[in-house]
KOLDRENKE-16999 format. One record per residue: residue in three letters; x, y, z of N, C-alpha, C, CB in turn; chain; residue number from 1. Coordinates in Angstrom, 3 decimals. Each point is the difference from the previous one (the first is absolute). Glycine has a CB too. Layout:
KOLDRENKE-16999
ala  X  Y  Z  X  Y  Z  X  Y  Z  X  Y  Z  A  NUM
...
END
This chain:
KOLDRENKE-16999
gln  -104.935  102.944  71.003  -0.490  -0.860  -1.159  0.280  0.714  -1.311  -1.848  -1.025  1.425  A  1
val  2.400  0.280  -2.356  0.406  0.590  -1.272  -0.781  -0.917  -1.105  2.494  0.907  0.928  A  2
gln  -3.159  -0.304  -1.786  -0.588  -0.648  -1.132  0.834  0.348  -1.300  -2.340  0.091  1.164  A  3
leu  2.559  -1.108  -1.954  0.781  0.191  -1.255  -0.749  -0.477  -1.122  2.071  -0.216  1.150  A  4
val  -2.045  0.992  -2.216  -0.732  -0.318  -1.223  0.912  0.195  -1.272  -2.195  0.712  1.180  A  5
glu  2.529  -1.789  -1.835  0.720  0.089  -1.165  -0.724  0.211  -1.235  1.446  -1.285  1.115  A  6
ser  -0.830  1.866  -2.066  -0.645  0.195  -1.340  1.155  0.007  -1.011  -2.036  1.383  0.929  A  7
gly  1.604  -1.469  -2.229  0.958  0.232  -1.112  0.426  -1.237  -0.694  0.782  1.926  1.186  A  8
gly  -1.244  -3.112  -0.737  0.358  -1.179  -0.650  -0.636  -0.179  -1.322  0.342  -0.911  2.143  A  9
gly  0.083  -0.121  -2.883  -0.673  -0.241  -1.308  0.850  -0.822  -0.937  -1.199  2.145  0.259  A  10
leu  0.804  -2.065  -1.543  0.742  -0.917  -0.966  0.966  0.847  -0.848  -1.997  -1.649  -0.124  A  11
val  3.171  1.356  -0.069  0.992  0.713  -0.620  0.855  -0.983  -0.836  -0.052  1.745  1.860  A  12
gln  0.627  -1.273  -2.980  0.815  -0.849  -0.761  1.433  0.059  0.580  -1.484  0.337  -2.063  A  13
ala  2.229  -1.358  1.834  1.392  -0.021  0.494  0.805  1.277  -0.569  -0.089  -2.673  0.113  A  14
gly  0.780  3.263  0.748  0.780  1.279  -0.242  -0.729  1.255  0.356  1.124  -1.148  -1.799  A  15
gly  -2.381  0.928  2.141  -0.820  1.163  0.294  0.115  0.429  1.413  -1.528  -0.695  -1.726  A  16
ser  0.700  1.698  2.163  0.056  0.519  1.370  -1.371  0.085  0.620  2.025  1.280  -0.596  A  17
leu  -2.043  -1.323  1.812  -1.193  0.313  0.827  0.482  0.700  1.309  -1.321  -2.043  -0.973  A  18
arg  0.416  2.776  1.576  0.153  0.620  1.275  -1.098  -0.383  0.916  1.163  1.838  -1.049  A  19
leu  -0.678  -2.526  2.144  -0.915  -0.423  1.025  -0.037  1.094  1.125  0.468  -2.503  -0.559  A  20
ser  -1.640  2.705  1.030  -0.174  0.945  1.109  -0.684  -0.707  1.198  -0.162  1.947  -1.663  A  21
cys  0.455  -1.486  2.847  -0.474  -0.495  1.246  -0.375  1.102  0.835  1.350  -1.936  -0.166  A  22
ala  -2.758  2.109  0.327  -0.483  1.173  0.790  -0.260  -0.585  1.567  -1.215  1.247  -2.308  A  23
ala  1.654  -0.510  3.197  -0.116  -0.409  1.414  -0.993  0.979  0.708  2.440  -0.969  0.016  A  24
ser  -3.170  0.348  0.921  -0.874  0.847  0.903  0.860  0.428  1.208  -2.193  -1.247  -0.705  A  25
gly  1.592  2.123  1.366  0.623  0.333  1.330  0.840  1.265  -0.118  0.063  -2.454  0.641  A  26
arg  0.320  3.035  0.523  0.725  1.030  -0.031  1.620  -0.061  0.366  -2.303  0.862  0.416  A  27
thr  2.690  -2.065  -0.292  1.361  -0.246  0.389  0.844  -0.831  -1.021  -0.861  0.138  2.331  A  28
phe  0.481  0.220  -3.552  0.611  -0.760  -1.136  1.527  0.163  -0.001  -2.114  0.328  -1.377  A  29
ser  2.627  0.770  1.877  1.433  0.163  0.023  0.642  -0.770  1.134  -0.293  2.219  -1.030  A  30
ser  -0.437  -2.911  1.786  0.559  -0.859  1.098  0.190  -1.372  -0.415  -1.061  1.368  1.616  A  31
tyr  0.813  -1.621  -2.904  0.089  -1.462  -0.482  0.999  -0.180  -1.054  -2.336  -0.327  0.509  A  32
asn  3.246  -0.548  -0.454  0.711  -0.491  -1.099  -1.092  -0.715  -0.951  2.272  -0.270  1.450  A  33
met  -2.088  0.440  -2.767  -0.862  -0.602  -0.964  0.788  -1.022  -0.890  -1.444  2.121  0.034  A  34
gly  0.689  -3.197  -0.270  0.605  -1.060  -0.969  -0.945  -0.520  -1.028  1.459  -0.697  1.802  A  35
trp  -0.941  0.299  -2.828  -0.733  -0.642  -1.120  0.512  -1.447  -0.052  -0.281  2.221  -1.366  A  36
phe  -0.659  -3.133  1.407  0.244  -1.362  -0.195  -0.809  -0.623  -1.102  0.580  -0.062  2.318  A  37
arg  -0.173  -1.066  -2.838  -0.933  -0.643  -1.001  -0.050  -1.422  0.103  0.415  1.740  -1.482  A  38
gln  -1.338  -2.364  0.912  -0.174  -1.498  0.046  -0.601  -0.444  -1.380  -0.389  -0.010  2.632  A  39
ala  1.221  -0.847  -3.231  -0.352  -0.572  -1.268  -0.819  -1.313  0.193  2.096  1.052  -1.015  A  40
pro  -2.823  -1.497  0.172  -0.809  -1.234  0.082  0.926  -1.193  0.403  -1.653  0.903  -1.803  A  41
gly  1.365  -1.569  2.876  0.828  -1.200  0.343  1.245  0.336  0.608  -0.955  -1.154  -1.776  A  42
lys  1.274  2.400  2.134  1.280  0.393  0.578  -0.264  0.677  1.305  1.064  0.242  -2.248  A  43
glu  -0.134  -0.097  3.111  -0.088  0.625  1.296  0.102  1.557  -0.283  1.071  -2.108  1.289  A  44
arg  -1.593  2.764  -0.394  0.184  1.496  -0.010  1.440  0.452  0.077  -2.183  0.170  1.083  A  45
glu  2.531  0.818  -1.761  1.348  0.409  -0.028  0.053  1.635  0.159  0.621  -2.160  -1.530  A  46
phe  0.520  2.477  2.089  0.146  1.519  0.156  0.436  0.564  -1.330  0.641  -0.158  2.476  A  47
val  -1.151  1.365  -2.745  0.313  0.786  -1.187  0.813  1.247  0.233  -2.045  -0.870  -0.887  A  48
ala  1.499  1.741  1.803  0.611  1.218  0.285  -0.561  0.572  1.261  0.411  0.353  -2.383  A  49
ala  0.390  0.526  3.059  -0.336  0.662  1.239  0.546  1.410  0.076  -0.045  -2.205  1.074  A  50
ile  -0.618  2.992  -0.263  0.470  1.359  0.170  -0.222  0.381  1.461  -0.510  0.608  -2.434  A  51
thr  1.386  0.169  3.083  -0.146  0.382  1.321  -1.039  1.185  0.135  2.401  -0.819  0.412  A  52
cys  -2.602  1.147  0.847  -1.079  0.877  0.282  0.019  1.397  -0.713  -0.046  -1.209  2.148  A  53
glu  1.167  1.716  -2.250  0.146  1.355  -0.637  0.560  -0.127  -1.415  0.383  1.054  2.271  A  54
gly  -0.246  -2.279  -2.734  0.513  -0.234  -1.336  1.425  0.035  -0.221  -1.961  0.856  -0.623  A  55
gly  2.703  -0.710  1.819  1.460  0.221  -0.195  0.670  -1.359  -0.472  0.011  1.893  1.858  A  56
ser  -0.532  -2.989  -1.570  0.712  -1.251  -0.510  -0.987  -0.822  -0.738  1.631  -0.045  1.908  A  57
thr  -1.130  -0.565  -2.968  -0.840  -0.933  -0.842  0.760  -1.270  -0.142  -1.102  1.869  -1.294  A  58
tyr  0.396  -2.978  1.104  0.553  -1.317  -0.137  -0.653  -0.834  -0.954  0.654  0.178  2.161  A  59
tyr  0.066  -0.968  -3.013  -0.643  -0.831  -0.974  0.473  -1.384  -0.083  -0.348  1.960  -1.173  A  60
ala  -0.513  -2.784  0.676  0.435  -1.459  -0.199  0.972  0.064  -1.269  -2.336  -1.136  1.000  A  61
asp  3.218  0.237  -1.066  0.958  -0.017  -1.113  -0.760  -0.152  -1.344  1.799  -1.018  1.530  A  62
ser  -2.957  0.327  -1.576  -0.664  -0.365  -1.177  -0.673  1.242  -0.547  -0.310  -2.371  0.798  A  63
val  0.192  3.484  -0.070  -0.665  1.200  -0.518  0.825  1.206  -0.007  -2.007  -0.926  0.761  A  64
lys  3.265  0.803  -0.161  0.954  1.164  0.088  0.291  0.428  -1.397  1.064  -0.790  2.162  A  65
gly  -1.224  2.193  -2.228  0.351  0.621  -1.250  -1.226  0.181  -0.903  2.283  -1.003  0.200  A  66
arg  -3.294  0.273  0.115  -1.340  0.049  -0.877  -1.102  0.660  0.815  0.576  -2.190  -1.270  A  67
phe  -0.663  1.965  2.550  -1.181  0.414  0.825  0.596  1.166  0.871  -1.238  -2.447  0.074  A  68
thr  0.350  3.357  0.291  0.305  1.083  0.887  -1.181  0.238  0.995  1.487  1.035  -1.817  A  69
ile  -1.144  -1.085  3.179  -0.959  0.181  0.911  0.093  1.444  0.504  0.024  -2.454  0.558  A  70
ser  -1.149  3.118  -0.214  0.068  1.413  0.435  -1.280  0.145  0.802  1.386  0.935  -2.048  A  71
arg  -1.387  0.175  2.788  -1.102  0.439  0.829  -0.205  1.472  0.088  0.379  -1.976  1.228  A  72
ile  -1.658  2.377  -1.121  -0.356  1.252  0.301  -0.815  0.117  1.326  0.107  0.399  -2.442  A  73
asn  0.584  -0.090  3.556  -0.698  -0.114  1.250  -1.266  0.990  0.059  2.280  -0.693  1.106  A  74
ala  -2.098  1.819  -1.708  -1.179  0.983  0.043  -1.259  -0.622  -0.670  1.637  2.007  -0.092  A  75
lys  -1.476  -3.007  -0.702  -1.054  -0.646  -0.670  -0.301  -1.404  0.508  0.603  1.367  -1.912  A  76
asn  0.132  -1.722  2.938  -0.194  -1.324  0.641  0.035  -1.089  -1.130  -1.442  1.040  1.956  A  77
thr  2.496  -0.906  -2.825  0.031  -0.917  -1.155  1.397  -0.522  -0.307  -1.947  1.218  -0.920  A  78
val  2.171  -2.405  0.711  1.220  -0.589  -0.545  -0.150  -0.551  -1.256  0.668  -0.426  2.069  A  79
tyr  0.279  0.525  -3.025  -0.111  -0.455  -1.452  1.051  -1.088  -0.187  -0.810  2.320  -0.887  A  80
leu  0.639  -3.039  -0.175  0.953  -0.881  -0.538  -0.050  0.153  -1.575  -0.238  -1.625  2.062  A  81
gln  1.211  2.390  -2.556  0.255  0.097  -1.438  0.806  -1.178  -0.477  -0.082  2.475  0.139  A  82
met  -0.600  -3.108  -1.116  0.532  -1.297  -0.480  0.171  0.109  -1.486  -1.114  -1.317  1.854  A  83
asn  2.490  1.361  -2.366  0.434  0.153  -1.310  0.589  -1.297  -0.527  0.376  2.400  0.449  A  84
ser  -0.244  -2.536  -1.697  0.558  -1.123  -0.646  -0.543  -1.280  0.497  1.960  1.292  -0.361  A  85
leu  -3.285  -1.317  0.445  -0.606  -1.207  0.600  0.154  -1.208  -0.754  -1.534  1.389  0.968  A  86
lys  1.668  -2.559  -0.310  0.263  -1.309  -0.457  -1.168  -0.931  0.327  2.446  0.430  0.270  A  87
pro  -2.655  -1.512  -1.063  -1.099  -0.980  0.456  0.178  -0.539  1.378  -0.253  -0.657  -2.310  A  88
asp  1.534  0.609  2.809  0.164  -0.474  1.279  -0.476  1.012  1.115  1.890  -1.367  -0.956  A  89
asp  -2.271  2.562  0.584  -0.517  0.900  0.984  -1.441  -0.181  0.220  1.706  1.549  -0.592  A  90
thr  -2.361  -2.432  -0.141  -1.418  -0.325  0.140  -0.250  -0.495  1.381  -0.198  -0.544  -2.409  A  91
ala  -0.725  1.288  3.171  -0.245  -0.425  1.448  -0.999  0.882  0.501  2.269  -0.828  0.424  A  92
asp  -2.783  0.489  0.765  -0.807  0.963  0.754  0.947  0.746  0.803  -2.041  -1.398  0.074  A  93
tyr  1.829  2.768  -0.077  0.896  0.898  0.695  -0.673  0.593  1.237  1.138  0.515  -2.173  A  94
tyr  -0.468  -0.560  3.272  -0.642  0.488  1.220  0.945  0.977  0.718  -1.330  -2.169  0.222  A  95
cys  0.813  3.305  0.216  0.699  0.944  0.841  -0.245  -0.335  1.488  -0.210  1.779  -1.812  A  96
ala  1.158  -1.442  2.597  -0.106  -0.266  1.442  0.592  1.137  0.675  0.086  -2.441  -0.243  A  97
ala  -0.427  2.589  1.576  0.477  1.066  0.862  0.595  -0.593  1.365  -1.791  1.599  -1.080  A  98
arg  2.858  -1.107  1.368  0.617  -0.456  1.289  0.224  1.137  0.946  1.111  -1.839  -1.195  A  99
ser  -1.520  1.739  2.443  0.077  1.058  0.875  1.359  0.061  0.599  -2.389  -0.159  0.409  A  100
tyr  3.393  0.661  -1.277  1.335  -0.028  0.340  0.681  0.876  -1.138  -0.136  -2.385  1.253  A  101
cys  1.129  3.211  -0.692  0.644  0.916  -0.904  1.449  -0.356  -0.250  -1.547  1.738  0.779  A  102
gly  2.044  -2.841  -0.503  1.329  -0.425  -0.067  0.312  -0.618  -1.371  -0.042  -0.338  2.476  A  103
thr  1.268  -0.277  -2.504  0.404  -0.652  -1.231  0.302  -1.488  0.140  0.886  2.172  -0.680  A  104
tyr  -1.359  -2.652  1.662  0.332  -1.564  0.200  -1.271  -0.788  -0.524  1.577  0.373  2.232  A  105
tyr  -1.166  -1.549  -2.846  -1.165  -1.041  -0.344  -0.964  0.518  -0.817  0.224  -1.028  2.001  A  106
tyr  0.052  1.948  -2.856  -0.989  0.600  -0.919  -0.711  -1.027  -0.918  1.405  2.072  0.051  A  107
ser  -0.708  -3.140  -0.320  -0.579  -0.942  -0.901  -0.713  -1.057  0.608  1.658  0.515  -1.413  A  108
thr  -1.837  -0.541  2.773  -0.798  -1.180  0.783  -1.377  0.447  0.028  1.892  -0.742  1.557  A  109
gly  -2.708  0.032  -2.367  -1.460  0.377  0.072  -0.689  -0.113  1.177  -0.031  -0.586  -2.020  A  110
ala  0.526  -0.458  2.941  -0.720  -0.311  1.219  0.130  1.267  0.971  0.466  -2.629  -0.296  A  111
leu  0.458  3.414  0.040  0.179  1.133  0.875  -0.869  1.206  -0.378  2.304  -0.811  0.381  A  112
tyr  -3.038  0.759  -1.432  -0.900  1.087  -0.498  -1.285  -0.092  0.733  1.032  0.002  -2.275  A  113
asp  -1.669  0.963  2.709  -1.198  0.062  0.841  -1.284  0.010  -0.787  1.331  1.200  1.651  A  114
tyr  -1.316  -0.532  -2.813  -1.284  0.100  -0.692  0.259  -0.261  -1.528  -0.934  1.705  1.781  A  115
trp  -0.034  -2.341  -2.459  0.115  -0.388  -1.312  -1.198  0.530  -0.814  1.321  -2.007  0.745  A  116
gly  -1.090  2.332  -2.023  -1.196  0.236  -0.888  -0.510  -1.271  -0.563  0.842  2.221  -0.593  A  117
gln  -1.804  -1.980  -0.267  -0.680  -1.182  -0.509  0.679  -0.542  -1.289  -2.161  0.875  1.015  A  118
gly  3.062  -0.088  -1.582  0.741  -0.437  -1.146  -0.522  0.495  -1.335  0.555  -1.938  1.325  A  119
thr  0.246  2.124  -2.321  -0.354  0.327  -1.339  0.804  -0.957  -0.940  -0.514  2.481  0.644  A  120
his  -0.264  -2.885  -1.769  0.677  -0.973  -0.743  0.729  0.570  -1.228  -1.682  -1.598  0.831  A  121
val  2.801  1.077  -1.067  0.836  0.423  -1.172  0.257  -1.162  -0.930  1.102  1.753  1.397  A  122
thr  -1.428  -1.630  -2.605  0.240  -1.091  -1.027  0.898  0.630  -1.095  -2.319  -1.206  0.444  A  123
val  3.428  0.661  -0.664  1.010  0.313  -1.017  -0.031  -1.061  -1.094  1.448  1.150  1.726  A  124
ser  -1.913  -0.764  -2.862  -0.063  -0.921  -1.065  1.235  -0.006  -0.869  -2.400  0.285  0.070  A  125
ser  2.773  -1.473  -0.635  1.269  0.050  -0.798  -0.194  0.219  -1.452  0.960  -1.473  1.615  A  126
END
């Protein structure tokens, strides 16, 4: 069992930055691929970014590529999402998720992730 707790959301002006954190419980954090997803009001959940178990590979949605960076520190059981050059369209609830798999397939498929956090809200004002 893995419990995930996100933090770092808030209100920021367009062009600004935020860093989201996701702290995981348990001793096997390095056995999980980690992902960030988001859901805006009235929209479906969408993939944002993912990172493999040891951090060797990262993946991004086209909409955030070049602006967001996912990273992890396994010794701290934490995954981060650095968000720069934020836009109003980035406004959403952001969720981290853990998948008991260390490969590189289907990283953007939310249904394949085993554990989810409660989410943290990001509002980007214009």
